[in-house]
C-alpha positions as CSV (number, residue, x, y, z in Angstrom):
1,M,-1.0,-11.6,-17.3
2,Q,-0.3,-8.1,-18.7
3,F,0.0,-5.3,-16.2
4,Q,-0.4,-1.6,-16.9
5,R,1.3,-0.3,-13.7
6,Y,3.7,-1.7,-11.1
7,G,4.4,-0.9,-7.4
8,V,6.1,-2.2,-4.3
9,Y,4.0,-2.8,-1.3
10,Y,4.3,-4.2,2.2
11,T,1.7,-7.0,2.3
12,P,1.2,-9.3,5.3
13,R,2.6,-12.8,5.2
14,P,0.0,-15.6,4.9
15,G,-1.8,-15.8,8.2
16,A,-4.6,-14.3,10.2
17,L,-4.1,-10.6,9.3
18,A,-3.8,-11.4,5.6
19,D,-6.9,-13.7,5.7
20,F,-9.0,-11.1,7.4
21,G,-7.7,-8.3,5.1
22,K,-8.6,-10.1,1.9
23,S,-12.2,-10.8,3.2
24,W,-12.7,-7.3,4.7
25,L,-11.6,-5.7,1.3
26,G,-13.1,-8.5,-0.8
27,W,-9.9,-9.1,-2.9
28,D,-7.1,-11.7,-2.7
29,P,-4.1,-10.2,-4.6
30,V,-2.2,-13.5,-4.3
31,K,-4.8,-15.6,-6.1
32,G,-6.1,-12.6,-8.1
33,E,-9.8,-13.3,-7.2
34,A,-12.7,-11.8,-5.4
35,V,-13.4,-12.9,-1.8
36,A,-16.7,-12.9,0.1
37,H,-17.0,-10.2,2.7
38,P,-17.4,-11.3,6.3
39,T,-20.5,-10.6,8.3
40,I,-19.7,-7.9,10.8
41,E,-22.4,-6.4,13.0
42,G,-22.8,-2.7,13.5
43,L,-21.5,-1.4,10.1
44,P,-23.4,1.7,9.1
45,R,-23.4,0.8,5.4
46,P,-22.7,-2.3,3.2
47,L,-19.0,-3.4,3.5
48,A,-18.7,-3.5,-0.3
49,D,-19.4,0.3,-0.3
50,I,-17.1,1.0,2.7
51,T,-14.1,-0.7,0.9
52,A,-14.8,0.0,-2.8
53,T,-11.5,1.9,-3.5
54,P,-9.0,0.0,-1.3
55,R,-10.4,-3.3,-2.7
56,T,-8.6,-2.6,-5.9
57,Y,-5.2,-2.6,-4.2
58,G,-5.7,-5.4,-1.7
59,L,-4.5,-5.1,1.9
60,H,-1.2,-3.3,1.7
61,G,1.1,-0.4,2.8
62,T,2.7,1.5,-0.1
63,I,6.5,1.4,-0.3
64,K,7.0,2.6,-3.9
65,P,3.8,4.1,-5.4
66,P,2.4,2.5,-8.6
67,F,4.1,3.6,-11.8
68,F,4.0,2.9,-15.5
69,L,7.2,1.3,-16.9
70,A,9.6,3.6,-18.7
71,D,10.3,3.1,-22.4
72,G,13.0,0.6,-22.9
73,T,12.4,-1.3,-19.7
74,E,10.5,-4.6,-19.1
75,T,9.0,-6.6,-16.4
76,D,11.7,-9.3,-16.1
77,A,14.3,-6.6,-15.6
78,L,12.1,-4.9,-13.0
79,V,11.7,-8.2,-11.1
80,A,15.5,-8.8,-11.2
81,R,16.2,-5.3,-9.9
82,F,13.6,-5.7,-7.2
83,D,15.2,-8.9,-6.0
84,A,18.7,-7.3,-6.0
85,I,17.4,-4.4,-3.9
86,C,15.8,-6.6,-1.4
87,A,19.1,-8.5,-1.0
88,T,20.7,-5.2,0.2
89,L,17.9,-4.2,2.7
90,A,17.6,-5.4,6.2
91,P,14.3,-6.2,7.9
92,V,12.7,-3.4,9.9
93,T,11.2,-3.9,13.3
94,L,8.7,-1.3,14.6
95,D,6.7,-1.0,17.8
96,G,3.4,-2.0,16.2
97,L,0.4,-1.1,14.1
98,V,-2.7,0.7,15.4
99,L,-6.2,1.2,14.0
100,A,-6.7,4.9,13.4
101,R,-8.8,7.5,11.7
102,L,-6.9,9.3,9.0
103,G,-8.9,12.2,7.8
104,G,-12.2,10.7,6.6
105,F,-11.0,7.1,6.2
106,I,-9.8,4.3,8.4
107,A,-6.3,2.7,8.3
108,L,-3.7,0.9,10.2
109,K,-0.7,3.2,11.0
110,I,2.6,2.8,12.7
111,D,2.5,3.1,16.5
112,G,5.8,4.8,17.3
113,D,8.8,5.9,15.2
114,Q,8.5,5.0,11.6
115,T,11.9,6.4,10.6
116,P,13.5,3.0,9.8
117,L,10.6,2.1,7.5
118,A,10.7,5.5,5.8
119,N,14.4,5.0,5.1
120,L,13.7,1.6,3.6
121,A,10.9,3.0,1.4
122,G,13.2,5.9,0.3
123,A,15.8,3.4,-0.8
124,V,13.3,1.4,-2.9
125,V,11.9,4.6,-4.5
126,R,15.4,5.7,-5.5
127,E,16.7,2.4,-6.7
128,L,13.7,1.6,-8.9
129,D,13.3,5.1,-10.3
130,T,14.9,4.2,-13.6
131,F,11.9,1.9,-14.3
132,R,9.4,4.7,-13.8
133,A,7.9,6.5,-16.7
134,P,7.4,10.3,-16.1
135,P,3.8,11.1,-15.0
136,S,1.4,12.4,-17.6
137,D,0.2,16.0,-17.6
138,A,-3.2,14.7,-16.5
139,E,-1.7,12.8,-13.5
140,L,0.3,15.9,-12.5
141,A,-2.8,18.0,-12.6
142,R,-4.8,15.5,-10.6
143,R,-2.1,15.4,-7.9
144,R,-1.9,19.2,-7.8
145,K,-5.6,19.4,-6.9
146,A,-4.5,18.4,-3.4
147,N,-3.0,21.8,-2.8
148,L,0.6,20.5,-2.5
149,T,3.2,22.2,-0.3
150,A,6.4,23.4,-1.9
151,T,8.2,20.3,-0.6
152,Q,5.5,18.0,-2.0
153,E,5.6,19.7,-5.4
154,A,9.4,19.2,-5.5
155,L,8.9,15.5,-4.7
156,L,6.3,15.1,-7.4
157,A,8.6,16.7,-9.9
158,Q,11.6,14.5,-8.9
159,W,9.9,11.1,-8.0
160,G,6.5,11.3,-9.7
161,Y,4.6,11.3,-6.4
162,P,4.3,13.9,-3.6
163,Y,4.2,11.6,-0.6
164,V,7.6,10.0,-0.6
165,M,11.0,10.6,1.2
166,E,10.4,13.1,4.0
167,E,6.7,13.2,3.2
168,F,6.3,9.4,3.5
169,R,3.6,8.3,6.0
170,F,3.1,4.5,6.1
171,H,-0.5,3.3,6.4
172,I,-2.7,0.4,5.4
173,T,-5.9,1.7,4.1
174,L,-9.1,-0.1,5.2
175,S,-11.9,2.1,3.8
176,D,-13.0,4.8,1.5
177,R,-13.7,8.3,2.9
178,L,-16.7,7.7,5.2
179,G,-17.7,11.1,6.5
180,R,-19.9,10.8,9.5
181,D,-19.9,6.9,9.3
182,V,-16.2,6.7,10.2
183,E,-16.6,6.2,13.9
184,A,-19.3,3.6,13.7
185,T,-17.2,1.7,11.1
186,M,-14.2,1.8,13.4
187,N,-16.2,0.6,16.3
188,A,-17.5,-2.3,14.4
189,L,-14.1,-3.2,12.9
190,A,-11.9,-2.9,16.0
191,P,-12.9,-6.1,17.8
192,H,-12.1,-8.1,14.6
193,I,-8.8,-6.6,13.6
194,E,-7.1,-5.3,16.7
195,P,-6.4,-8.9,18.1
196,L,-4.5,-9.6,14.8
197,L,-2.0,-6.7,15.1
198,A,1.2,-8.2,16.3
199,R,3.7,-6.3,18.5
200,P,6.3,-5.7,17.4
201,F,5.5,-5.1,13.8
202,E,8.2,-6.5,11.5
203,V,8.7,-5.8,7.8
204,D,10.9,-8.6,6.6
205,S,9.8,-8.9,3.0
206,L,8.4,-6.7,0.2
207,T,5.9,-7.5,-2.6
208,L,6.1,-6.4,-6.2
209,V,2.6,-5.9,-7.5
210,G,1.0,-5.3,-10.9
211,E,-2.3,-3.6,-11.9
212,D,-4.4,-5.4,-14.4
213,T,-6.5,-3.7,-17.1
214,N,-9.5,-3.8,-14.8
215,G,-7.6,-1.7,-12.1
216,M,-7.1,-4.7,-9.7
217,F,-3.6,-5.3,-8.2
218,H,-2.0,-8.7,-8.1
219,E,1.0,-10.1,-6.3
220,I,3.8,-10.7,-8.8
221,H,6.6,-11.6,-6.5
222,R,7.3,-11.5,-2.8
223,Q,10.9,-11.2,-1.7
224,A,12.6,-11.5,1.7
225,L,14.8,-8.6,2.9
226,T,18.2,-10.3,3.5
227,G,20.6,-7.3,3.6
């Protein structure tokens, strides 16, 4: 399969959280296929509408944001470099994940200090940067609509994305922006997902992903952190 962009994500290992996540979002990035949504009482609108945008990515937390390959680089070399980086990085153990409202959308975020994970993400961003094509003028303009701070603008210029390094905030997106429906959606979701959130939360592998021509992300390769 040909991919137009690549990224590095945290994705749950096979198990209860991964299974629930692919049904909640309606997409299995491992098999590369749509999944039927579960029946969940109390949702204020159809689940397909609630999850339209995050469905394209699958259940994930971004480590290195999606990027186009730079001229002169290729997928095989990217995979090899990704594996080599994972061999230098140790697993990260954090207190846990918690269901939270982030602005107008719902996500899982780190409960406690995320510094070890931010350091890991920063290393991946740096070490894979030679594979990243510079952002287009259109992409830069789209990012700048978010009224970036001076720090975020500098990060965008250096790394092609404004929310990396010191601006990194790990989260696993579970919905689109929901406005006044956010609380009702959280209340309906909580009994289903909160029992699946292990404490502590361990990141012991990373996943290289690719975006197909329809905008859907697929798992290319999962690699254990063995540093």
